MOPAC internal coordinates of N, CA, C and O (Angstrom, degrees):
PM7 1SCF
backbone

  N    0.0000 0     0.00 0     0.00 0    0    0    0
  C    1.4485 1     0.00 0     0.00 0    1    0    0
  C    1.5258 1   108.92 1     0.00 0    2    1    0
  O    1.2310 1   120.24 1   -45.71 1    3    2    1
  N    1.2958 1   117.15 1   134.29 1    3    2    1
  C    1.4571 1   120.52 1   179.44 1    5    3    2
  C    1.5194 1   109.84 1  -112.16 1    6    5    3
  O    1.2310 1   121.22 1   -23.32 1    7    6    5
  N    1.3306 1   115.27 1   156.68 1    7    6    5
  C    1.4633 1   120.17 1  -179.75 1    9    7    6
  C    1.5230 1   109.39 1  -130.82 1   10    9    7
  O    1.2310 1   121.06 1   -24.67 1   11   10    9
  N    1.3224 1   115.57 1   155.33 1   11   10    9
  C    1.4513 1   121.73 1  -179.20 1   13   11   10
  C    1.5289 1   109.40 1   -84.28 1   14   13   11
  O    1.2310 1   120.42 1   -48.40 1   15   14   13
  N    1.3475 1   116.80 1   131.60 1   15   14   13
  C    1.4594 1   122.17 1   177.94 1   17   15   14
  C    1.5241 1   108.90 1  -124.87 1   18   17   15
  O    1.2310 1   120.96 1   -26.41 1   19   18   17
  N    1.3189 1   115.77 1   153.59 1   19   18   17
  C    1.4604 1   122.42 1  -179.76 1   21   19   18
  C    1.5238 1   108.06 1  -104.27 1   22   21   19
  O    1.2310 1   120.62 1   -44.44 1   23   22   21
  N    1.3383 1   116.42 1   135.56 1   23   22   21
  C    1.4612 1   121.73 1   178.21 1   25   23   22
  C    1.5199 1   109.53 1  -106.31 1   26   25   23
  O    1.2310 1   120.66 1   -43.67 1   27   26   25
  N    1.3472 1   116.35 1   136.33 1   27   26   25
  C    1.4606 1   120.61 1   177.82 1   29   27   26
  C    1.5249 1   109.11 1  -125.73 1   30   29   27
  O    1.2310 1   121.21 1   -29.24 1   31   30   29
  N    1.3205 1   115.30 1   150.76 1   31   30   29
  C    1.4618 1   122.22 1  -179.11 1   33   31   30
  C    1.5264 1   109.21 1   -69.28 1   34   33   31
  O    1.2310 1   120.51 1   -43.26 1   35   34   33
  N    1.3264 1   116.62 1   136.74 1   35   34   33
  C    1.4628 1   120.38 1   178.89 1   37   35   34
  C    1.5248 1   111.70 1   -73.33 1   38   37   35
  O    1.2310 1   119.74 1   154.62 1   39   38   37
  N    1.3307 1   118.11 1   -25.38 1   39   38   37
  C    1.4670 1   120.89 1  -177.42 1   41   39   38
  C    1.5240 1   112.55 1   -83.90 1   42   41   39
  O    1.2310 1   119.89 1   126.71 1   43   42   41
  N    1.3207 1   117.81 1   -53.29 1   43   42   41
  C    1.4655 1   120.95 1  -174.41 1   45   43   42
  C    1.5309 1   112.88 1  -106.43 1   46   45   43
  O    1.2310 1   119.35 1   174.61 1   47   46   45
  N    1.3259 1   118.84 1    -5.39 1   47   46   45
  C    1.4692 1   125.47 1   178.15 1   49   47   46
  C    1.5322 1   113.61 1    63.04 1   50   49   47
  O    1.2310 1   119.83 1  -155.14 1   51   50   49
  N    1.3161 1   117.93 1    24.86 1   51   50   49
  C    1.4601 1   121.66 1   175.45 1   53   51   50
  C    1.5243 1   108.91 1   -80.57 1   54   53   51
  O    1.2310 1   120.29 1   -43.49 1   55   54   53
  N    1.3237 1   117.06 1   136.51 1   55   54   53
  C    1.4666 1   121.97 1   178.96 1   57   55   54
  C    1.5215 1   108.15 1   -89.40 1   58   57   55
  O    1.2310 1   120.80 1   -76.73 1   59   58   57
  N    1.3389 1   116.08 1   103.27 1   59   58   57
  C    1.4624 1   121.51 1  -171.00 1   61   59   58
  C    1.5237 1   114.20 1  -104.53 1   62   61   59
  O    1.2310 1   119.57 1   143.94 1   63   62   61
  N    1.3158 1   118.43 1   -36.06 1   63   62   61
  C    1.4573 1   121.37 1  -168.38 1   65   63   62
  C    1.5234 1   111.96 1  -129.68 1   66   65   63
  O    1.2310 1   121.07 1   -24.44 1   67   66   65
  N    1.3417 1   115.55 1   155.56 1   67   66   65
  C    1.4562 1   122.77 1   168.15 1   69   67   66
  C    1.5136 1   107.24 1  -125.13 1   70   69   67
  O    1.2310 1   120.72 1   -30.39 1   71   70   69
  N    1.3239 1   116.24 1   149.61 1   71   70   69
  C    1.4500 1   121.85 1   179.39 1   73   71   70
  C    1.5239 1   108.60 1  -151.38 1   74   73   71
  O    1.2310 1   120.68 1    -9.89 1   75   74   73
  N    1.3109 1   116.30 1   170.11 1   75   74   73
  C    1.4540 1   122.14 1   179.31 1   77   75   74
  C    1.5325 1   109.08 1  -102.12 1   78   77   75
  O    1.2310 1   120.86 1   -40.29 1   79   78   77
  N    1.3443 1   115.97 1   139.71 1   79   78   77
  C    1.4601 1   121.87 1   179.99 1   81   79   78
  C    1.5209 1   108.13 1  -130.51 1   82   81   79
  O    1.2310 1   120.32 1   -46.49 1   83   82   81
  N    1.3366 1   117.00 1   133.51 1   83   82   81
  C    1.4550 1   120.41 1   178.56 1   85   83   82
  C    1.5250 1   109.74 1   -78.47 1   86   85   83
  O    1.2310 1   120.52 1   -27.93 1   87   86   85
  N    1.3113 1   116.61 1   152.07 1   87   86   85
  C    1.4615 1   121.47 1  -177.25 1   89   87   86
  C    1.5221 1   112.92 1   -71.80 1   90   89   87
  O    1.2310 1   119.61 1   154.67 1   91   90   89
  N    1.3117 1   118.36 1   -25.33 1   91   90   89
  C    1.4606 1   120.58 1  -174.97 1   93   91   90
  C    1.5257 1   113.44 1   -86.09 1   94   93   91
  O    1.2310 1   119.04 1  -171.94 1   95   94   93
  N    1.3406 1   119.43 1     8.06 1   95   94   93
  C    1.4667 1   121.25 1  -179.77 1   97   95   94
  C    1.5179 1   112.69 1   -81.00 1   98   97   95
  O    1.2310 1   119.45 1   174.97 1   99   98   97
  N    1.3215 1   118.66 1    -5.03 1   99   98   97
  C    1.4551 1   121.66 1   178.16 1  101   99   98
  C    1.5126 1   111.19 1   103.27 1  102  101   99
  O    1.2310 1   121.36 1     3.88 1  103  102  101
  N    1.3088 1   115.00 1  -176.12 1  103  102  101
  C    1.4577 1   119.91 1  -176.66 1  105  103  102
  C    1.5255 1   112.54 1   -95.29 1  106  105  103
  O    1.2310 1   119.77 1  -175.21 1  107  106  105
  N    1.3217 1   118.05 1     4.79 1  107  106  105
  C    1.4604 1   121.29 1   178.84 1  109  107  106
  C    1.5270 1   110.31 1   -70.85 1  110  109  107
  O    1.2310 1   120.89 1   -31.87 1  111  110  109
  N    1.3202 1   115.90 1   148.13 1  111  110  109
  C    1.4550 1   120.02 1   175.58 1  113  111  110
  C    1.5236 1   109.16 1   -79.33 1  114  113  111
  O    1.2310 1   121.13 1   -39.51 1  115  114  113
  N    1.3103 1   115.44 1   140.49 1  115  114  113
  C    1.4480 1   122.80 1  -178.96 1  117  115  114
  C    1.5324 1   109.69 1   -75.83 1  118  117  115
  O    1.2310 1   119.73 1   -46.82 1  119  118  117
  N    1.3280 1   118.12 1   133.18 1  119  118  117
  C    1.4605 1   122.77 1   177.24 1  121  119  118
  C    1.5256 1   108.57 1  -128.01 1  122  121  119
  O    1.2310 1   120.75 1   -55.50 1  123  122  121
  N    1.3541 1   116.17 1   124.50 1  123  122  121
  C    1.4595 1   122.48 1  -178.64 1  125  123  122
  C    1.5234 1   108.14 1  -133.89 1  126  125  123
  O    1.2310 1   120.31 1   -36.53 1  127  126  125
  N    1.3285 1   117.01 1   143.47 1  127  126  125
  C    1.4525 1   121.52 1   175.78 1  129  127  126
  C    1.5310 1   108.36 1   -88.99 1  130  129  127
  O    1.2310 1   120.57 1   -63.43 1  131  130  129
  N    1.3524 1   116.52 1   116.57 1  131  130  129
  C    1.4647 1   122.55 1  -176.38 1  133  131  130
  C    1.5254 1   108.91 1  -134.90 1  134  133  131
  O    1.2310 1   120.84 1   -10.35 1  135  134  133
  N    1.3437 1   116.00 1   169.65 1  135  134  133
  C    1.4566 1   121.72 1   178.36 1  137  135  134
  C    1.5295 1   109.73 1   -82.48 1  138  137  135
  O    1.2310 1   120.28 1   -46.98 1  139  138  137
  N    1.3329 1   117.07 1   133.02 1  139  138  137
  C    1.4622 1   122.93 1   177.99 1  141  139  138
  C    1.5269 1   108.45 1  -111.43 1  142  141  139
  O    1.2310 1   120.54 1   -56.45 1  143  142  141
  N    1.3469 1   116.58 1   123.55 1  143  142  141
  C    1.4652 1   120.51 1  -179.90 1  145  143  142
  C    1.5167 1   111.51 1   -69.11 1  146  145  143
  O    1.2310 1   119.90 1   147.20 1  147  146  145
  N    1.3282 1   117.80 1   -32.80 1  147  146  145
  C    1.4525 1   121.37 1  -178.94 1  149  147  146
  C    1.5214 1   111.38 1   -70.51 1  150  149  147
  O    1.2310 1   120.14 1   135.62 1  151  150  149
  N    1.3191 1   117.33 1   -44.38 1  151  150  149
  C    1.4740 1   122.12 1   179.27 1  153  151  150
  C    1.5246 1   112.40 1   -81.77 1  154  153  151
  O    1.2310 1   120.54 1   162.57 1  155  154  153
  N    1.3235 1   116.58 1   -17.43 1  155  154  153
  C    1.4726 1   123.24 1  -178.05 1  157  155  154
  C    1.5230 1   112.12 1    58.21 1  158  157  155
  O    1.2310 1   121.51 1  -130.04 1  159  158  157
  N    1.3261 1   114.71 1    49.96 1  159  158  157
  C    1.4564 1   120.43 1   177.26 1  161  159  158
  C    1.5137 1   110.68 1  -176.28 1  162  161  159
  O    1.2310 1   120.89 1    -4.56 1  163  162  161
  N    1.3342 1   115.91 1   175.44 1  163  162  161
  C    1.4570 1   121.24 1   178.97 1  165  163  162
  C    1.5314 1   108.65 1   -85.60 1  166  165  163
  O    1.2310 1   120.82 1   -57.98 1  167  166  165
  N    1.3296 1   116.04 1   122.02 1  167  166  165
  C    1.4670 1   122.39 1   179.41 1  169  167  166
  C    1.5275 1   108.91 1  -133.63 1  170  169  167
  O    1.2310 1   121.07 1   -11.08 1  171  170  169
  N    1.3118 1   115.56 1   168.92 1  171  170  169
  C    1.4621 1   121.34 1   178.19 1  173  171  170
  C    1.5288 1   108.72 1   -78.38 1  174  173  171
  O    1.2310 1   120.89 1   -46.50 1  175  174  173
  N    1.3166 1   115.91 1   133.50 1  175  174  173
  C    1.4583 1   122.85 1   176.13 1  177  175  174
  C    1.5077 1   108.41 1  -116.28 1  178  177  175
  O    1.2310 1   120.41 1   -47.28 1  179  178  177
  N    1.3426 1   116.81 1   132.72 1  179  178  177
  C    1.4479 1   122.26 1  -176.64 1  181  179  178
  C    1.5251 1   111.22 1  -118.76 1  182  181  179
  O    1.2310 1   121.78 1   -30.55 1  183  182  181
  N    1.3245 1   114.20 1   149.45 1  183  182  181
  C    1.4588 1   120.36 1   178.87 1  185  183  182
  C    1.5287 1   110.05 1   -64.88 1  186  185  183
  O    1.2310 1   120.87 1   -45.17 1  187  186  185
  N    1.3458 1   115.95 1   134.83 1  187  186  185
  C    1.4557 1   120.33 1   177.92 1  189  187  186
  C    1.5173 1   110.17 1   -92.83 1  190  189  187
  O    1.2310 1   120.48 1    -9.15 1  191  190  189
  N    1.3067 1   116.68 1   170.85 1  191  190  189
  C    1.4725 1   121.82 1   179.99 1  193  191  190
  C    1.5030 1   110.25 1   -74.47 1  194  193  191
  O    1.2310 1   120.10 1   180.00 1  195  194  193

């Protein structure tokens, strides 16, 4: 079963993206490098609570 998670920029804390995460991936927060419109560049985005 997968659940929807929200990703926010680590630099400016803007919530830009949503993605699906499977339950069996563990309790670690998902971190992906994506484009941020606010920062105008590629930054690390981390799963929020």
